[in-house]
NURO-565299 format. One line per 2 residues: number of its first residue (from 0); for each residue y, x, z of N, C-alpha, C, O, CB. Coordinates in steps of 0.02 Angstrom, whole numbers, padded with zeros to 5 digits, always signed. Glycine has a CB too. Example, Ala and Ser with C-alpha at 12.3 -4.5 7.8 and 13.67 -1.06 7.14 Angstrom:
0> -00284/+00660/+00390/-00225/+00615/+00390/-00165/+00660/+00390/-00166/+00712/+00423/-00224/+00565/+00452; -00112/+00642/+00354/-00053/+00684/+00357/+00002/+00645/+00394/+00057/+00670/+00402/-00030/+00704/+00286;
***
This chain:
0> +03725/+00860/+01329/+03643/+00802/+01310/+03617/+00883/+01281/+03653/+00921/+01249/+03646/+00704/+01220; +03545/+00896/+01302/+03500/+00938/+01250/+03477/+00895/+01197/+03483/+00834/+01190/+03436/+00971/+01284;
2> +03437/+00958/+01146/+03401/+00895/+01098/+03332/+00884/+01124/+03291/+00859/+01085/+03392/+00914/+01011; +03318/+00897/+01174/+03259/+00879/+01199/+03250/+00808/+01230/+03204/+00768/+01224/+03244/+00926/+01243;
4> +03319/+00805/+01272/+03330/+00729/+01294/+03324/+00669/+01250/+03331/+00669/+01189/+03393/+00723/+01318; +03312/+00624/+01284/+03304/+00562/+01265/+03393/+00543/+01241/+03442/+00575/+01259/+03265/+00517/+01334;
6> +03394/+00494/+01206/+03490/+00479/+01195/+03497/+00418/+01238/+03447/+00386/+01255/+03524/+00455/+01098; +03558/+00403/+01256/+03557/+00319/+01294/+03596/+00291/+01219/+03605/+00230/+01220/+03622/+00304/+01394;
8> +03614/+00318/+01168/+03634/+00272/+01123/+03593/+00285/+01059/+03581/+00341/+01036/+03710/+00275/+01114; +03574/+00231/+01035/+03553/+00238/+00972/+03562/+00269/+00932/+03623/+00279/+00934/+03555/+00209/+00948;
10> +03531/+00313/+00865/+03578/+00347/+00804/+03610/+00271/+00755/+03598/+00211/+00748/+03514/+00412/+00741; +03656/+00323/+00731/+03698/+00245/+00693/+03643/+00236/+00628/+03664/+00187/+00597/+03807/+00264/+00652;
12> +03593/+00256/+00600/+03554/+00213/+00562/+03523/+00170/+00610/+03510/+00114/+00587/+03504/+00248/+00518; +03509/+00178/+00668/+03458/+00143/+00711/+03495/+00088/+00751/+03473/+00038/+00780/+03420/+00196/+00762;
14> +03551/+00110/+00744/+03608/+00058/+00770/+03624/-00017/+00722/+03635/-00076/+00738/+03684/+00106/+00772; +03618/+00025/+00649/+03638/-00033/+00601/+03582/-00066/+00605/+03581/-00124/+00624/+03659/-00019/+00526;
16> +03539/-00040/+00591/+03463/-00096/+00615/+03459/-00136/+00664/+03421/-00184/+00658/+03400/-00064/+00636; +03491/-00131/+00716/+03475/-00157/+00793/+03525/-00212/+00779/+03509/-00270/+00794/+03494/-00099/+00869;
18> +03584/-00199/+00752/+03638/-00266/+00729/+03604/-00306/+00697/+03590/-00362/+00719/+03702/-00253/+00683; +03586/-00285/+00637/+03567/-00322/+00597/+03508/-00384/+00605/+03502/-00441/+00582/+03555/-00281/+00559;
20> +03473/-00343/+00647/+03415/-00378/+00702/+03456/-00426/+00738/+03452/-00488/+00735/+03377/-00321/+00762; +03489/-00395/+00768/+03532/-00456/+00826/+03563/-00509/+00774/+03556/-00569/+00787/+03611/-00415/+00882;
22> +03594/-00491/+00719/+03618/-00540/+00692/+03585/-00596/+00669/+03605/-00652/+00683/+03645/-00521/+00654; +03521/-00581/+00625/+03495/-00628/+00599/+03427/-00675/+00663/+03393/-00723/+00645/+03467/-00588/+00527;
24> +03424/-00646/+00727/+03402/-00680/+00774/+03447/-00732/+00795/+03435/-00792/+00794/+03384/-00641/+00821; +03508/-00702/+00815/+03585/-00748/+00824/+03597/-00813/+00770/+03620/-00870/+00780/+03659/-00688/+00806;
26> +03583/-00794/+00734/+03608/-00847/+00677/+03531/-00903/+00664/+03536/-00947/+00622/+03635/-00792/+00586; +03480/-00898/+00694/+03425/-00920/+00712/+03439/-00965/+00775/+03397/-01001/+00801/+03380/-00864/+00722;
28> +03497/-00959/+00795/+03491/-01002/+00852/+03526/-01040/+00861/+03577/-01026/+00830/+03488/-00982/+00900; +03533/-01096/+00894/+03561/-01154/+00883/+03553/-01220/+00826/+03495/-01221/+00808/+03612/-01132/+00880;
30> +03584/-01261/+00801/+03573/-01304/+00753/+03608/-01293/+00684/+03664/-01318/+00675/+03587/-01363/+00778; +03578/-01259/+00637/+03573/-01247/+00578/+03593/-01309/+00526/+03628/-01302/+00477/+03509/-01222/+00573;
32> +03563/-01370/+00546/+03550/-01431/+00517/+03614/-01477/+00522/+03647/-01484/+00574/+03489/-01461/+00551; +03625/-01499/+00480/+03684/-01561/+00469/+03665/-01617/+00500/+03613/-01647/+00487/+03699/-01585/+00392;
34> +03703/-01631/+00539/+03700/-01711/+00578/+03678/-01778/+00529/+03707/-01779/+00475/+03787/-01733/+00610; +03630/-01832/+00541/+03620/-01861/+00483/+03654/-01908/+00453/+03705/-01906/+00487/+03574/-01879/+00484;
36> +03660/-01936/+00426/+03711/-01968/+00383/+03685/-02050/+00358/+03624/-02056/+00357/+03720/-01914/+00313; +03719/-02104/+00342/+03717/-02162/+00342/+03692/-02168/+00246/+03731/-02168/+00198/+03794/-02194/+00377;
38> +03618/-02174/+00244/+03621/-02195/+00165/+03614/-02267/+00144/+03589/-02293/+00194/+03566/-02160/+00128; +03619/-02297/+00115/+03621/-02373/+00089/+03603/-02382/+00006/+03623/-02347/-00041/+03704/-02403/+00102;
40> +03557/-02440/+00005/+03542/-02450/-00066/+03499/-02504/-00097/+03484/-02554/-00064/+03515/-02397/-00085; +03484/-02497/-00147/+03459/-02547/-00175/+03383/-02522/-00186/+03373/-02462/-00191/+03502/-02568/-00236;
42> +03325/-02571/-00190/+03263/-02558/-00214/+03241/-02597/-00268/+03245/-02654/-00247/+03220/-02562/-00166; +03224/-02599/-00316/+03188/-02628/-00389/+03127/-02607/-00420/+03117/-02549/-00437/+03229/-02617/-00443;
44> +03079/-02663/-00429/+03034/-02627/-00465/+03046/-02636/-00530/+03080/-02684/-00544/+02972/-02641/-00451; +03024/-02599/-00576/+03039/-02585/-00651/+03083/-02658/-00670/+03073/-02711/-00700/+02957/-02574/-00703;
46> +03134/-02628/-00637/+03207/-02668/-00668/+03222/-02750/-00623/+03264/-02793/-00636/+03188/-02691/-00772; +03172/-02745/-00571/+03169/-02847/-00564/+03172/-02824/-00499/+03156/-02766/-00487/+03085/-02915/-00593;
48> +03199/-02878/-00436/+03212/-02863/-00360/+03124/-02889/-00344/+03086/-02922/-00379/+03293/-02922/-00314; +03116/-02863/-00291/+03057/-02859/-00259/+03035/-02948/-00258/+03081/-02987/-00270/+03067/-02814/-00180;
50> +02983/-02967/-00246/+02955/-03017/-00257/+02977/-03044/-00188/+02974/-03001/-00143/+02885/-03010/-00278; +03002/-03113/-00166/+03009/-03138/-00098/+02964/-03132/-00036/+02987/-03133/+00021/+03015/-03197/-00106;
52> +02901/-03126/-00050/+02854/-03120/-00006/+02806/-03051/+00003/+02746/-03049/+00016/+02819/-03174/-00020; +02858/-02985/-00011/+02844/-02916/-00003/+02872/-02915/+00055/+02915/-02954/+00077/+02867/-02865/-00053;
54> +02846/-02869/+00081/+02856/-02798/+00135/+02881/-02742/+00118/+02846/-02707/+00080/+02799/-02771/+00161; +02936/-02722/+00136/+02960/-02670/+00103/+02994/-02602/+00152/+03044/-02607/+00188/+03011/-02704/+00054;
56> +02964/-02556/+00145/+03010/-02501/+00181/+03017/-02429/+00133/+02986/-02405/+00086/+02973/-02481/+00262; +03063/-02413/+00168/+03090/-02326/+00150/+03095/-02296/+00196/+03124/-02311/+00248/+03155/-02309/+00121;
58> +03053/-02227/+00178/+03070/-02173/+00249/+03084/-02097/+00192/+03056/-02071/+00144/+02973/-02162/+00326; +03137/-02088/+00229/+03174/-01998/+00213/+03128/-01941/+00254/+03123/-01944/+00315/+03275/-01987/+00256;
60> +03103/-01902/+00226/+03059/-01863/+00271/+03078/-01798/+00218/+03067/-01789/+00158/+02965/-01892/+00283; +03117/-01754/+00277/+03160/-01688/+00266/+03102/-01625/+00241/+03046/-01622/+00265/+03204/-01664/+00349;
62> +03124/-01582/+00194/+03070/-01529/+00174/+03081/-01494/+00225/+03027/-01478/+00248/+03074/-01488/+00107; +03126/-01471/+00258/+03144/-01427/+00298/+03072/-01443/+00376/+03062/-01502/+00390/+03242/-01443/+00312;
64> +03047/-01409/+00400/+03001/-01429/+00437/+03036/-01447/+00518/+03092/-01425/+00532/+02944/-01372/+00432; +03008/-01478/+00555/+03036/-01494/+00630/+03088/-01522/+00614/+03131/-01503/+00654/+03052/-01439/+00681;
66> +03114/-01566/+00568/+03182/-01611/+00568/+03149/-01661/+00584/+03088/-01653/+00583/+03230/-01622/+00503; +03173/-01725/+00602/+03161/-01795/+00597/+03146/-01828/+00536/+03169/-01794/+00490/+03211/-01824/+00620;
68> +03109/-01893/+00509/+03118/-01934/+00455/+03160/-01976/+00477/+03175/-01970/+00536/+03064/-01964/+00429; +03182/-02013/+00450/+03216/-02095/+00446/+03182/-02151/+00414/+03163/-02139/+00357/+03282/-02097/+00405;
70> +03171/-02199/+00431/+03155/-02249/+00398/+03190/-02314/+00402/+03229/-02325/+00449/+03099/-02254/+00409; +03177/-02358/+00356/+03232/-02426/+00375/+03204/-02466/+00329/+03185/-02442/+00276/+03324/-02420/+00362;
72> +03197/-02558/+00350/+03165/-02613/+00307/+03193/-02614/+00250/+03253/-02601/+00255/+03168/-02679/+00332; +03171/-02625/+00186/+03187/-02658/+00131/+03189/-02729/+00134/+03139/-02764/+00129/+03149/-02641/+00087;
74> +03281/-02764/+00147/+03252/-02841/+00141/+03313/-02864/+00086/+03372/-02848/+00081/+03250/-02896/+00230; +03261/-02914/+00044/+03303/-02934/+00002/+03334/-02886/-00050/+03385/-02898/-00083/+03344/-02961/+00036;
76> +03303/-02842/-00050/+03290/-02772/-00091/+03352/-02718/-00067/+03366/-02664/-00093/+03294/-02788/-00185; +03379/-02746/-00016/+03414/-02698/+00003/+03402/-02649/+00060/+03365/-02673/+00103/+03462/-02723/+00009;
78> +03423/-02588/+00073/+03387/-02558/+00128/+03465/-02513/+00154/+03509/-02492/+00116/+03306/-02504/+00100; +03463/-02510/+00220/+03550/-02473/+00259/+03495/-02437/+00315/+03463/-02469/+00356/+03637/-02553/+00311;
80> +03494/-02352/+00305/+03456/-02299/+00334/+03515/-02279/+00373/+03563/-02263/+00337/+03421/-02242/+00283; +03529/-02274/+00445/+03606/-02262/+00471/+03596/-02193/+00495/+03649/-02163/+00508/+03637/-02317/+00535;
82> +03519/-02149/+00510/+03505/-02088/+00524/+03480/-02057/+00469/+03425/-02031/+00482/+03465/-02084/+00575; +03492/-02051/+00432/+03455/-01999/+00352/+03464/-01938/+00367/+03520/-01920/+00386/+03494/-02004/+00268;
84> +03417/-01897/+00362/+03435/-01815/+00371/+03464/-01798/+00303/+03447/-01823/+00249/+03364/-01761/+00389; +03522/-01741/+00316/+03530/-01707/+00256/+03491/-01666/+00232/+03445/-01643/+00265/+03576/-01680/+00254;
86> +03509/-01645/+00150/+03478/-01614/+00116/+03438/-01617/+00060/+03458/-01640/+00007/+03460/-01601/+00142; +03364/-01586/+00073/+03333/-01575/+00011/+03265/-01651/+00066/+03246/-01633/+00122/+03306/-01460/-00019;
88> +03253/-01686/+00052/+03217/-01750/+00071/+03166/-01778/+00027/+03168/-01766/-00033/+03264/-01803/+00079; +03121/-01813/+00054/+03076/-01842/-00004/+03081/-01923/+00019/+03065/-01950/+00072/+02985/-01806/-00004;
90> +03107/-01947/-00036/+03093/-02040/-00007/+03027/-02043/-00044/+02999/-02016/-00092/+03163/-02121/-00042; +03009/-02104/+00023/+02934/-02141/+00021/+02945/-02207/+00024/+02990/-02230/+00058/+02882/-02123/+00081;
92> +02897/-02249/-00018/+02915/-02319/-00016/+02828/-02343/-00014/+02775/-02322/-00039/+02971/-02348/-00093; +02857/-02416/+00047/+02786/-02453/+00059/+02824/-02521/+00048/+02871/-02547/+00078/+02740/-02440/+00145;
94> +02775/-02548/-00025/+02801/-02614/-00046/+02720/-02644/-00032/+02670/-02619/-00057/+02841/-02620/-00137; +02721/-02693/+00005/+02657/-02746/-00015/+02659/-02825/-00005/+02674/-02850/+00048/+02595/-02726/+00029;
96> +02648/-02847/-00042/+02633/-02922/-00050/+02569/-02953/-00006/+02528/-02913/+00017/+02619/-02934/-00130; +02563/-03001/+00002/+02492/-03036/+00038/+02458/-03077/-00014/+02489/-03112/-00054/+02509/-03092/+00105;
98> +02395/-03072/-00013/+02347/-03075/-00066/+02304/-03130/-00031/+02258/-03116/+00008/+02309/-03002/-00086; +02324/-03196/-00047/+02292/-03262/-00014/+02307/-03270/+00050/+02344/-03236/+00086/+02219/-03267/-00015;
100> +02276/-03315/+00060/+02284/-03333/+00140/+02274/-03273/+00179/+02250/-03220/+00160/+02230/-03388/+00168; +02304/-03295/+00257/+02267/-03251/+00313/+02184/-03268/+00320/+02159/-03316/+00291/+02305/-03269/+00392;
102> +02153/-03229/+00353/+02071/-03221/+00351/+02041/-03207/+00425/+02073/-03168/+00461/+02047/-03152/+00300; +02006/-03226/+00441/+01979/-03232/+00510/+01940/-03171/+00491/+01914/-03168/+00436/+01937/-03306/+00539;
104> +01933/-03103/+00552/+01880/-03071/+00542/+01836/-03077/+00580/+01845/-03092/+00639/+01888/-03021/+00536; +01769/-03064/+00551/+01691/-03079/+00579/+01665/-03049/+00607/+01609/-03061/+00628/+01645/-03086/+00548;
106> +01702/-02991/+00619/+01694/-02948/+00688/+01741/-02940/+00759/+01722/-02926/+00816/+01694/-02885/+00665; +01802/-02952/+00737/+01844/-02978/+00805/+01858/-03047/+00813/+01853/-03071/+00869/+01913/-02948/+00810;
108> +01880/-03091/+00752/+01891/-03151/+00764/+01977/-03161/+00763/+02010/-03212/+00775/+01853/-03166/+00831; +01995/-03104/+00746/+02059/-03097/+00733/+02109/-03120/+00657/+02090/-03083/+00611/+02058/-03031/+00746;
110> +02148/-03155/+00640/+02167/-03161/+00595/+02201/-03111/+00564/+02255/-03094/+00589/+02187/-03203/+00600; +02174/-03074/+00499/+02217/-03026/+00449/+02228/-03038/+00388/+02188/-03070/+00355/+02195/-02968/+00442;
112> +02295/-03010/+00357/+02304/-03017/+00290/+02292/-02977/+00252/+02332/-02930/+00256/+02350/-03029/+00275; +02259/-02972/+00216/+02234/-02913/+00143/+02319/-02919/+00108/+02353/-02971/+00111/+02144/-02960/+00064;
114> +02342/-02850/+00074/+02393/-02852/+00041/+02379/-02788/-00019/+02347/-02736/-00017/+02455/-02846/+00091; +02404/-02808/-00052/+02407/-02775/-00113/+02479/-02734/-00130/+02530/-02765/-00146/+02394/-02830/-00164;
116> +02478/-02652/-00124/+02528/-02626/-00125/+02562/-02618/-00210/+02534/-02603/-00263/+02513/-02566/-00085; +02620/-02634/-00198/+02660/-02646/-00267/+02723/-02579/-00294/+02770/-02583/-00334/+02705/-02727/-00251;
118> +02697/-02522/-00253/+02731/-02455/-00279/+02690/-02433/-00333/+02629/-02437/-00326/+02736/-02395/-00223; +02712/-02412/-00383/+02661/-02373/-00444/+02651/-02307/-00427/+02684/-02262/-00401/+02693/-02369/-00523;
120> +02605/-02312/-00445/+02544/-02228/-00414/+02588/-02154/-00412/+02580/-02108/-00372/+02461/-02203/-00495; +02650/-02159/-00484/+02679/-02107/-00486/+02729/-02084/-00413/+02750/-02027/-00405/+02713/-02117/-00548;
122> +02736/-02124/-00381/+02777/-02118/-00311/+02745/-02109/-00242/+02776/-02102/-00189/+02816/-02180/-00303; +02658/-02110/-00252/+02637/-02115/-00204/+02630/-02044/-00141/+02609/-02045/-00083/+02585/-02144/-00230;
124> +02660/-01985/-00186/+02668/-01926/-00154/+02764/-01933/-00130/+02791/-01882/-00110/+02640/-01854/-00214; +02792/-01979/-00135/+02857/-01962/-00138/+02900/-01978/-00195/+02876/-02012/-00241/+02859/-01901/-00129;
126> +02951/-01961/-00198/+03011/-01961/-00244/+03065/-01900/-00204/+03098/-01916/-00155/+03049/-02050/-00250; +03069/-01824/-00237/+03126/-01795/-00203/+03194/-01803/-00219/+03207/-01808/-00279/+03120/-01737/-00203;
128> +03241/-01807/-00179/+03299/-01807/-00167/+03339/-01793/-00118/+03326/-01795/-00058/+03309/-01843/-00177; +03405/-01774/-00150/+03459/-01719/-00096/+03485/-01773/-00078/+03483/-01825/-00112/+03521/-01652/-00125;
130> +03521/-01766/-00010/+03567/-01778/+00002/+03630/-01767/+00057/+03621/-01756/+00117/+03550/-01811/-00006; +03683/-01770/+00030/+03745/-01735/+00040/+03805/-01793/+00064/+03847/-01819/+00027/+03765/-01695/-00035;
132> +03795/-01806/+00138/+03830/-01845/+00178/+03825/-01916/+00168/+03771/-01935/+00147/+03890/-01826/+00175; +03877/-01967/+00181/+03856/-02036/+00173/+03843/-02061/+00096/+03878/-02028/+00057/+03911/-02080/+00207;
134> +03815/-02094/+00074/+03789/-02116/+00006/+03763/-02184/+00014/+03753/-02223/+00061/+03733/-02068/-00023; +03756/-02184/-00048/+03709/-02253/-00088/+03667/-02216/-00134/+03689/-02167/-00165/+03760/-02319/-00140;
136> +03603/-02239/-00140/+03567/-02217/-00163/+03517/-02268/-00189/+03475/-02280/-00146/+03554/-02174/-00128; +03506/-02312/-00262/+03462/-02349/-00275/+03414/-02308/-00303/+03419/-02253/-00332/+03480/-02401/-00309;
138> +03360/-02350/-00288/+03279/-02335/-00354/+03263/-02383/-00367/+03244/-02429/-00331/+03202/-02300/-00337; +03271/-02379/-00436/+03203/-02430/-00482/+03141/-02390/-00487/+03138/-02333/-00509/+03223/-02451/-00574;
140> +03092/-02425/-00465/+03035/-02398/-00460/+02993/-02425/-00540/+02981/-02485/-00550/+03002/-02422/-00383; +02979/-02381/-00580/+02950/-02403/-00620/+02877/-02358/-00645/+02862/-02309/-00611/+03001/-02414/-00665;
142> +02843/-02372/-00692/+02785/-02357/-00691/+02773/-02284/-00724/+02716/-02260/-00728/+02751/-02412/-00720;
***
């Protein structure tokens, strides 16, 4: 091989860079996420059970983009979310109670129910939580 001909093999420095790039690329292939796990627990408001007429839900949204969220109804203060993503997640709460009797819409004629949110304002943007394997997570939502 003469010095003017192109080399069939990259120089050692170039080869090392190529191997590093391929390693990074390959590590991005396939799923690097851990499988979802069951999480259950109790949700209370200011240390007290949720009102009997409240409708409540909890959602777990992963910090990592592209991963699915998981939600569960909160029934009698308890929830069970069988497919909760692991790692850093944000727990969101929706707890409402009806205000007065159902009303009829003047525009559509359908019945609707006005509701009031019971979630303290400090939880409006969620609560950061770390999920590491199947676990129990209780939440007492205080002002």
